[in-house]
C-alpha positions as CSV (number, residue, x, y, z in Angstrom):
1,M,-40.9,200.7,14.8
2,S,-37.5,201.8,14.2
3,R,-36.7,204.4,12.4
4,F,-34.2,203.4,9.5
5,V,-31.6,205.8,9.4
6,R,-30.2,207.7,11.7
7,W,-27.7,211.2,12.0
8,S,-26.3,209.0,14.1
9,A,-26.3,207.9,17.3
10,V,-23.9,205.3,16.0
11,V,-21.3,207.8,15.3
12,A,-19.3,206.9,18.9
13,A,-19.3,203.1,17.2
14,A,-17.9,204.2,14.0
15,M,-15.2,205.9,15.2
16,L,-14.4,204.0,18.4
17,V,-14.3,200.8,15.9
18,A,-11.9,203.1,13.4
19,G,-9.4,202.9,16.2
20,C,-9.1,206.5,16.4
21,G,-6.6,208.1,18.1
22,S,-5.6,212.0,18.8
23,G,-4.4,213.7,15.9
24,P,-1.4,216.6,16.1
25,D,-2.2,219.6,17.0
26,G,-0.9,221.2,13.7
27,S,-0.5,224.9,13.2
28,G,-2.0,224.2,9.5
29,D,0.8,225.9,6.9
30,D,-2.5,227.1,4.3
31,A,-3.8,229.1,7.3
32,K,-5.2,232.1,5.8
33,R,-7.3,233.8,9.1
34,R,-8.0,233.3,12.4
35,S,-10.8,233.2,14.3
36,D,-11.8,235.8,15.8
37,A,-13.1,233.9,19.2
38,P,-11.1,234.6,22.2
39,S,-8.4,232.1,23.5
40,A,-9.9,233.3,27.2
41,S,-13.0,232.7,28.3
42,P,-13.9,235.1,31.0
43,T,-17.3,235.1,33.0
44,A,-20.4,235.8,31.0
45,P,-22.5,238.5,31.8
46,S,-26.5,237.6,32.4
47,A,-28.5,236.9,29.5
48,A,-31.3,239.4,29.4
49,G,-34.9,237.8,30.4
50,L,-33.3,235.0,32.7
51,P,-33.7,235.0,36.3
52,S,-30.4,234.9,38.4
53,S,-31.6,231.4,39.6
54,L,-30.5,230.1,36.5
55,T,-27.6,232.5,34.9
56,S,-26.0,232.5,38.6
57,Q,-26.4,229.0,39.3
58,K,-23.6,226.7,41.0
59,L,-22.6,223.3,39.9
60,D,-21.9,221.1,42.1
61,W,-19.3,218.7,40.6
62,G,-18.9,215.4,41.6
63,G,-18.5,211.8,41.4
64,C,-20.3,210.2,37.8
65,E,-22.6,207.6,38.8
66,A,-23.8,204.0,36.1
67,T,-26.5,204.9,33.9
68,E,-29.2,202.4,33.0
69,D,-26.9,201.6,29.6
70,S,-23.3,202.7,30.9
71,P,-21.1,201.6,33.6
72,A,-19.6,204.9,35.8
73,P,-16.8,206.5,34.2
74,S,-13.1,206.8,35.8
75,G,-12.1,209.3,38.2
76,E,-11.1,212.0,35.9
77,W,-14.8,212.8,35.0
78,Q,-16.9,214.9,37.2
79,C,-21.0,215.1,36.8
80,A,-23.2,217.8,37.7
81,T,-26.8,218.6,37.1
82,V,-27.6,222.3,35.0
83,K,-31.2,223.6,36.0
84,V,-32.8,224.9,32.5
85,P,-36.5,226.1,31.9
86,L,-39.0,223.6,30.6
87,D,-40.2,225.9,28.7
88,W,-38.2,228.8,27.0
89,R,-41.2,230.9,26.2
90,S,-41.6,230.9,30.2
91,P,-37.8,231.6,31.9
92,K,-39.1,232.2,35.2
93,G,-41.4,228.9,35.1
94,A,-40.8,225.7,36.3
95,T,-37.6,223.9,35.5
96,I,-35.7,220.5,34.3
97,G,-32.1,219.3,35.1
98,L,-29.8,218.3,32.3
99,P,-27.2,215.9,33.7
100,L,-23.4,217.6,32.7
101,I,-20.0,215.4,32.4
102,R,-16.7,216.8,32.0
103,A,-12.9,216.6,32.2
104,K,-10.9,219.5,33.4
105,A,-8.4,220.7,30.7
106,T,-4.6,219.0,31.5
107,G,-2.8,221.7,30.5
108,D,-2.1,225.7,32.1
109,D,-2.8,227.7,28.8
110,R,-6.5,226.4,29.1
111,I,-9.1,228.2,26.6
112,G,-12.7,227.2,28.4
113,S,-15.1,224.3,28.1
114,L,-15.1,223.1,24.8
115,L,-19.1,221.1,24.5
116,F,-20.0,217.6,22.8
117,N,-22.7,216.8,21.1
118,F,-22.4,213.1,19.5
119,G,-25.4,213.1,17.4
120,G,-28.6,211.2,16.9
121,P,-30.7,213.1,18.1
122,G,-31.4,211.1,21.0
123,G,-27.9,210.2,22.0
124,S,-26.4,210.4,25.5
125,G,-23.5,213.2,25.7
126,V,-23.2,211.6,29.3
127,S,-22.9,207.9,28.7
128,T,-20.6,208.8,25.2
129,M,-18.2,211.6,26.4
130,P,-15.7,209.0,28.4
131,A,-15.1,206.9,25.4
132,F,-14.1,209.9,23.9
133,G,-11.3,211.1,26.2
134,P,-8.5,209.2,24.5
135,T,-9.5,210.2,20.7
136,M,-10.0,214.3,22.2
137,S,-6.4,214.0,24.6
138,T,-5.3,216.6,21.9
139,L,-7.7,218.7,22.6
140,R,-8.2,218.9,26.4
141,E,-4.8,219.9,26.8
142,R,-6.6,223.5,26.1
143,Y,-9.9,222.7,27.1
144,D,-12.6,221.2,29.6
145,L,-14.5,218.3,27.6
146,V,-18.1,218.9,28.6
147,S,-21.0,217.2,27.3
148,W,-24.6,216.4,28.5
149,D,-27.7,214.9,27.7
150,P,-30.4,216.8,26.3
151,R,-33.8,217.1,26.9
152,G,-35.8,213.8,27.1
153,V,-32.4,211.5,26.7
154,G,-30.4,209.6,29.0
155,A,-30.5,210.4,32.4
156,T,-32.2,213.7,32.0
157,K,-35.6,211.9,31.9
158,G,-34.8,209.6,28.8
159,I,-38.5,208.7,27.5
160,R,-39.5,205.3,27.3
161,C,-42.2,205.1,24.8
162,R,-42.2,201.6,24.8
163,G,-40.8,198.7,27.2
164,D,-39.1,195.7,26.0
165,K,-41.4,193.4,24.6
166,D,-43.5,196.0,23.0
167,V,-40.3,197.2,21.3
168,Q,-39.5,193.3,20.0
169,A,-43.1,193.2,19.2
170,A,-42.7,196.2,17.1
171,E,-40.2,194.8,15.1
172,A,-42.4,192.5,13.0
173,V,-44.3,195.1,12.1
174,D,-43.5,195.1,7.9
175,A,-41.7,198.1,7.4
176,T,-43.0,198.6,4.0
177,P,-45.9,197.1,4.1
178,D,-47.3,195.5,0.3
179,T,-50.8,194.9,1.0
180,P,-53.6,197.3,2.9
181,A,-53.5,195.1,6.0
182,E,-49.9,195.6,6.5
183,E,-50.4,199.2,5.4
184,K,-53.2,199.8,8.4
185,A,-51.0,197.7,10.7
186,Y,-47.6,199.8,10.0
187,F,-49.7,203.1,10.6
188,Q,-51.5,202.0,13.7
189,D,-48.0,200.6,15.5
190,A,-47.3,204.8,14.3
191,T,-50.4,206.3,16.3
192,D,-49.6,203.4,19.1
193,F,-46.3,204.8,19.8
194,G,-46.8,208.7,19.9
195,K,-49.7,208.0,22.3
196,G,-47.3,206.0,24.7
197,C,-44.5,208.8,24.1
198,S,-47.2,211.1,24.8
199,R,-48.0,209.8,28.4
200,A,-44.5,208.8,29.5
201,A,-43.2,212.2,28.0
202,G,-46.3,214.1,29.8
203,K,-45.5,218.4,29.5
204,L,-41.9,217.7,28.5
205,M,-43.2,216.3,24.8
206,A,-43.5,219.9,23.5
207,H,-40.8,221.0,24.7
208,V,-37.7,218.7,23.6
209,S,-37.0,220.5,20.6
210,T,-33.3,221.3,18.5
211,T,-34.3,225.1,19.2
212,D,-34.8,224.2,22.6
213,T,-31.6,222.5,23.5
214,A,-29.4,225.0,21.3
215,R,-30.9,227.5,23.9
216,D,-29.9,225.1,26.6
217,M,-26.8,225.1,25.1
218,D,-26.6,228.7,25.8
219,L,-27.4,228.9,29.4
220,I,-25.0,225.9,29.8
221,R,-22.2,227.9,28.2
222,Q,-23.1,231.1,30.8
223,V,-23.0,228.7,33.5
224,L,-19.6,227.4,32.6
225,G,-18.3,230.6,32.9
226,D,-17.6,231.0,29.2
227,A,-17.7,234.0,26.6
228,R,-18.2,232.1,23.8
229,T,-19.1,228.7,23.4
230,H,-17.3,226.6,22.2
231,Y,-18.6,223.2,20.5
232,F,-17.7,219.9,18.2
233,G,-21.1,218.5,17.1
234,F,-21.5,214.9,14.8
235,S,-24.0,214.5,12.4
236,Y,-27.1,215.9,14.1
237,G,-25.3,217.7,16.2
238,T,-24.0,219.8,13.3
239,E,-27.9,220.6,12.9
240,L,-27.9,221.6,16.7
241,G,-25.0,223.6,16.1
242,G,-26.1,225.7,13.0
243,V,-29.3,226.5,14.6
244,Y,-27.1,227.5,17.8
245,A,-25.4,230.0,15.3
246,H,-28.5,231.0,14.1
247,L,-29.8,231.9,17.3
248,F,-26.9,233.3,19.3
249,P,-24.1,234.5,16.2
250,K,-22.1,237.0,18.5
251,N,-21.8,234.0,20.9
252,V,-20.3,231.6,18.8
253,G,-16.6,230.4,19.5
254,R,-14.8,228.2,17.7
255,L,-17.7,225.9,16.2
256,V,-16.4,222.3,14.6
257,L,-19.5,220.9,12.5
258,D,-18.5,217.2,11.0
259,A,-20.7,215.2,9.3
260,V,-23.2,218.0,8.2
261,V,-26.5,217.9,7.9
262,D,-27.8,219.7,5.4
263,P,-29.8,222.2,6.5
264,S,-31.8,222.8,3.1
265,A,-34.2,219.5,3.3
266,D,-37.0,218.6,4.5
267,S,-38.0,215.4,5.9
268,V,-38.3,214.0,2.8
269,G,-35.4,215.3,1.4
270,H,-33.4,214.2,4.0
271,A,-34.8,210.5,3.6
272,E,-33.3,211.0,-0.4
273,N,-30.2,212.0,0.6
274,Q,-29.5,209.1,2.7
275,A,-31.2,206.8,0.2
276,K,-28.4,208.3,-2.1
277,G,-26.2,208.1,0.2
278,F,-26.4,204.4,1.6
279,Q,-26.2,203.1,-1.9
280,R,-23.4,205.2,-2.8
281,A,-22.1,203.7,0.5
282,L,-23.0,200.1,-0.5
283,D,-21.4,200.8,-4.1
284,D,-18.4,201.2,-2.7
285,Y,-18.7,198.4,-0.4
286,L,-19.6,196.2,-3.4
287,K,-16.8,197.2,-5.5
288,S,-14.2,196.4,-2.8
289,T,-15.6,192.8,-2.6
290,G,-15.1,193.0,-6.4
291,Q,-18.6,193.2,-7.2
292,D,-20.1,194.6,-9.7
293,P,-22.5,197.1,-7.9
294,A,-25.5,197.1,-10.1
295,K,-25.7,193.0,-9.7
296,G,-24.5,193.1,-5.8
297,S,-27.3,195.8,-5.2
298,Q,-30.1,193.1,-6.9
299,K,-28.2,190.0,-5.2
300,I,-29.4,192.1,-1.5
301,V,-32.9,192.9,-3.5
302,D,-33.8,189.3,-4.3
303,L,-31.9,188.1,-0.1
304,L,-34.6,190.9,0.9
305,R,-37.8,189.8,-1.0
306,R,-37.0,186.0,0.1
307,V,-36.7,187.3,3.7
308,D,-40.0,189.2,3.5
309,A,-41.4,186.2,2.7
310,R,-40.3,183.8,5.3
311,P,-38.1,185.4,7.9
312,L,-34.4,183.1,8.7
313,P,-34.4,181.8,11.6
314,T,-31.1,182.7,14.5
315,S,-29.8,181.0,17.0
316,S,-31.5,183.0,19.2
317,G,-34.8,181.4,18.5
318,R,-35.7,184.8,17.1
319,K,-36.4,185.5,13.7
320,L,-34.5,188.2,11.1
321,T,-37.3,190.2,9.1
322,Q,-37.1,191.8,6.3
323,T,-36.5,195.3,8.3
324,L,-34.0,193.8,10.5
325,A,-32.0,192.5,8.1
326,V,-31.9,195.7,6.2
327,T,-31.0,197.7,9.5
328,G,-28.3,195.3,9.3
329,I,-27.0,195.8,6.8
330,I,-26.9,199.8,7.4
331,L,-24.8,199.5,10.7
332,P,-21.4,198.2,8.7
333,L,-22.1,201.2,5.8
334,Y,-21.1,204.0,8.8
335,S,-17.4,202.4,8.5
336,E,-15.0,201.1,6.1
337,S,-13.6,199.0,9.1
338,R,-17.0,196.8,9.4
339,W,-17.2,195.5,6.1
340,P,-15.7,192.5,6.7
341,D,-18.9,192.2,9.1
342,L,-21.6,193.0,6.4
343,T,-19.7,190.0,4.3
344,G,-19.4,187.7,6.5
345,A,-23.3,188.4,7.7
346,L,-24.9,188.7,3.6
347,T,-22.9,185.3,3.7
348,A,-24.2,183.6,6.0
349,A,-27.9,185.0,5.4
350,E,-27.6,183.6,2.1
351,A,-27.3,180.0,3.4
352,G,-30.4,180.6,5.7
353,D,-28.7,181.7,8.8
354,G,-29.9,185.1,9.7
355,T,-27.7,185.3,13.0
356,R,-24.9,187.3,12.0
357,L,-27.5,189.8,10.5
358,L,-29.9,190.0,13.6
359,A,-26.4,190.6,16.0
360,L,-25.9,193.6,13.7
361,A,-29.2,195.4,13.5
362,D,-29.6,194.6,17.4
363,D,-26.5,196.4,17.8
364,Y,-27.9,199.7,15.7
365,N,-31.3,199.6,17.1
366,G,-29.6,199.5,21.0
367,R,-30.6,195.9,22.3
368,D,-28.4,194.1,24.5
369,A,-27.6,190.7,25.4
370,S,-30.7,190.2,27.6
371,G,-33.0,192.3,25.2
372,H,-33.7,195.8,26.6
373,Y,-33.5,198.2,24.7
374,D,-31.7,201.8,25.3
375,T,-33.9,205.0,24.4
376,T,-31.9,206.6,21.8
377,T,-34.5,205.8,18.8
378,Q,-37.3,206.2,21.0
379,A,-36.2,209.9,22.4
380,Q,-35.1,210.9,18.8
381,R,-38.6,210.3,16.9
382,V,-40.1,212.7,20.1
383,I,-37.4,215.1,19.1
384,S,-37.5,214.6,15.6
385,C,-41.1,214.9,15.2
386,L,-41.2,218.3,17.5
387,D,-38.5,220.0,15.0
388,D,-39.9,218.2,11.6
389,K,-43.4,219.6,10.2
390,E,-44.0,217.7,7.4
391,R,-46.3,214.4,7.5
392,P,-46.4,213.3,4.4
393,T,-49.9,211.3,3.4
394,L,-49.8,207.5,2.5
395,Q,-51.3,208.6,-0.9
396,E,-47.9,211.1,-0.7
397,T,-45.7,208.8,0.1
398,K,-46.6,206.1,-3.1
399,K,-46.5,208.6,-5.6
400,L,-42.8,208.9,-4.0
401,L,-42.2,205.4,-3.8
402,P,-40.8,205.0,-7.5
403,R,-38.3,207.3,-7.4
404,F,-36.9,206.6,-3.8
405,E,-36.5,203.3,-5.7
406,R,-34.8,204.5,-8.4
407,L,-31.8,206.4,-5.8
408,S,-31.3,203.5,-4.6
409,P,-32.9,199.8,-4.9
410,V,-31.9,198.4,-2.0
411,F,-32.9,201.2,0.7
412,G,-35.1,203.2,-1.4
413,D,-38.3,201.5,-0.5
414,F,-38.1,201.7,3.3
415,L,-36.8,205.5,3.6
416,G,-39.7,206.5,1.1
417,W,-41.9,204.4,4.0
418,D,-40.0,206.1,6.6
419,A,-40.9,209.2,6.0
420,A,-44.9,208.8,5.7
421,G,-45.0,206.7,9.6
422,W,-41.8,208.5,11.6
423,C,-44.1,211.3,12.7
424,H,-47.6,210.2,11.8
425,D,-50.5,210.8,14.1
426,W,-47.9,213.1,16.2
427,P,-49.7,213.8,19.2
428,V,-47.8,217.6,19.1
429,P,-47.5,219.7,15.6
430,G,-43.7,220.5,14.6
431,Q,-42.2,223.6,14.7
432,Y,-40.7,223.8,10.5
433,E,-40.1,222.9,7.4
434,T,-36.2,223.1,7.3
435,P,-34.1,224.4,10.3
436,E,-33.0,228.1,10.7
437,V,-29.0,228.1,10.2
438,S,-28.4,231.9,9.5
439,A,-25.8,233.1,11.5
440,P,-24.4,237.3,9.8
441,G,-21.6,238.2,12.1
442,A,-20.6,234.9,13.5
443,A,-16.7,233.6,13.6
444,P,-16.3,231.2,10.6
445,I,-17.4,228.2,11.3
446,L,-15.4,224.3,10.0
447,L,-17.8,222.2,8.4
448,V,-16.0,218.9,8.0
449,G,-17.5,216.3,5.0
450,N,-16.9,213.6,4.4
451,T,-17.1,212.1,0.2
452,G,-18.2,208.7,1.5
453,D,-20.3,209.5,4.5
454,P,-23.8,207.7,4.1
455,A,-25.7,208.7,7.0
456,T,-24.7,212.3,6.1
457,P,-23.8,212.9,2.3
458,Y,-21.2,214.9,1.8
459,E,-23.8,217.5,-0.3
460,G,-25.1,218.8,2.9
461,T,-21.8,221.0,3.9
462,R,-22.1,222.9,0.9
463,R,-25.6,223.9,1.3
464,M,-24.9,224.4,5.1
465,A,-21.9,227.0,4.6
466,D,-24.7,228.3,1.8
467,E,-27.2,228.6,4.7
468,L,-24.9,230.2,7.4
469,G,-23.7,232.8,4.8
470,R,-21.0,234.4,3.3
471,G,-17.8,234.1,5.6
472,V,-19.4,232.5,7.9
473,G,-18.7,228.7,6.9
474,V,-15.8,226.9,6.1
475,E,-15.3,223.8,3.7
476,L,-12.8,220.8,4.8
477,T,-13.5,217.8,3.0
478,W,-11.8,214.7,3.6
479,K,-12.3,211.7,0.6
480,G,-12.9,209.0,3.0
481,E,-15.6,206.1,3.8
482,G,-18.1,206.3,6.7
483,H,-19.8,208.3,8.5
484,V,-17.8,211.6,9.9
485,A,-13.9,212.4,9.6
486,Y,-12.7,213.5,12.8
487,G,-10.5,210.7,14.7
488,R,-10.8,208.6,11.6
489,G,-7.1,208.2,10.7
490,S,-6.5,210.9,8.5
491,D,-3.7,213.3,9.9
492,C,-4.6,216.2,7.8
493,V,-8.3,216.3,8.9
494,D,-6.9,215.8,12.1
495,S,-4.8,218.3,12.0
496,T,-6.8,220.6,10.1
497,V,-9.3,220.6,13.4
498,N,-7.1,220.8,16.4
499,A,-5.1,224.1,14.7
500,Y,-8.5,225.4,14.6
501,L,-9.7,224.8,17.8
502,L,-6.5,225.2,19.6
503,N,-4.9,228.1,18.4
504,G,-8.0,229.4,16.5
505,T,-6.1,228.9,13.3
506,V,-9.2,228.7,10.1
507,P,-8.2,226.8,7.2
508,K,-8.6,228.1,3.4
509,N,-12.1,227.8,2.4
510,G,-12.3,224.5,0.2
511,K,-8.9,222.3,1.7
512,V,-9.3,218.4,0.6
513,C,-7.7,215.6,2.8
514,S,-6.9,213.1,0.8
């Protein structure tokens, strides 16, 4: 079973497909204040309780090698490994290595390092960062661009719970079971997946939480020699940034959180938010094609019912199942530039050919032409199920389904069942119902929300601002479509973000970019 919606390792695809380039640096004529983060980053003192073998470690920067899922980047990128405690409750105990990647600042007036997390959880920063080099070229004038593979992700020791053949076989499991036999298979698949993760991860299984990664971030800050953390987080990376701000409010430098996850929602609440968000995006897509949203949605529901009863053939010989069809519909909604792909795929499916929807689903699921799957979705599940304490039962799920179906006739059923199956019978307990992100005393944090964002609906931006606390969260709204806002073609968004990161210029709270 692959989770129906991510926050989102497809951020990279969404931004790059949009043809984004670096925006102007802009000083912002609406600035009311400046971030109190210093423009220089003197060497940070060692944190209390951490051994000097960690805080004083020297990074051995060198050329980057190809990874399992990406080629080696160009020579301007350097890689190293930083040691962090396996268990942050025992910082003097065993350690693990986290791969880092950086491109040094191009200008003379360097501020420090700018850390990036592109979402997921489960997305590889080492693999993704080089693709964003052109997009972030303005920011690179004053920052070293730095990202890393969090615990359990990518080259760190990407947790592979299943091999390729088992992943493909699991795609045949009905994600919206209609019979007792399908329900049994659905939950048995979840149990089997958790056992596979436990075997693959070993001791690491209980130490890949967002809180663990936030603590890793602060050690990375120290090792890089920065007095404060400057950070750009997308999608899930906004939750990570909020947790970091809560743990280390005095170490917050200039933080940008784009495509903001609602920190007040539990796992069922997130599923409800996404049901509304993706249905809203689908309605906008249908309007753009001249269709009535209600009639267009019903047409898709009817198609999915037919596919559930009889999966569609494809040119590869594989069958397009109902679950894969929904996944294929989801991917183009992340970026308005891919809406034509959705039109073509739906037209072909109505004619009985599932090839194009299957290709979109494979893209989302990280499957390449050879049939190999990356570990993004698997790592995402391991991380999120350690974070999330909630484990809805079958009976609770069935009571929730009518509400999900009212929220979204196309996606509600899938997201309702996903909330029950995702962490079912998980081998380790979750840590919290909702993340703690209150950060009293932190410097202003820029929150960027997109009114048309399907995966992290716009309403989460205000809720993050409320949870961070008075005077911390500063909201910037873009009236656009798709997932994330920066680098998507709005000079207003890009110049505001750049002015904040490069000059410390904090925009007026509530600024709107159309």
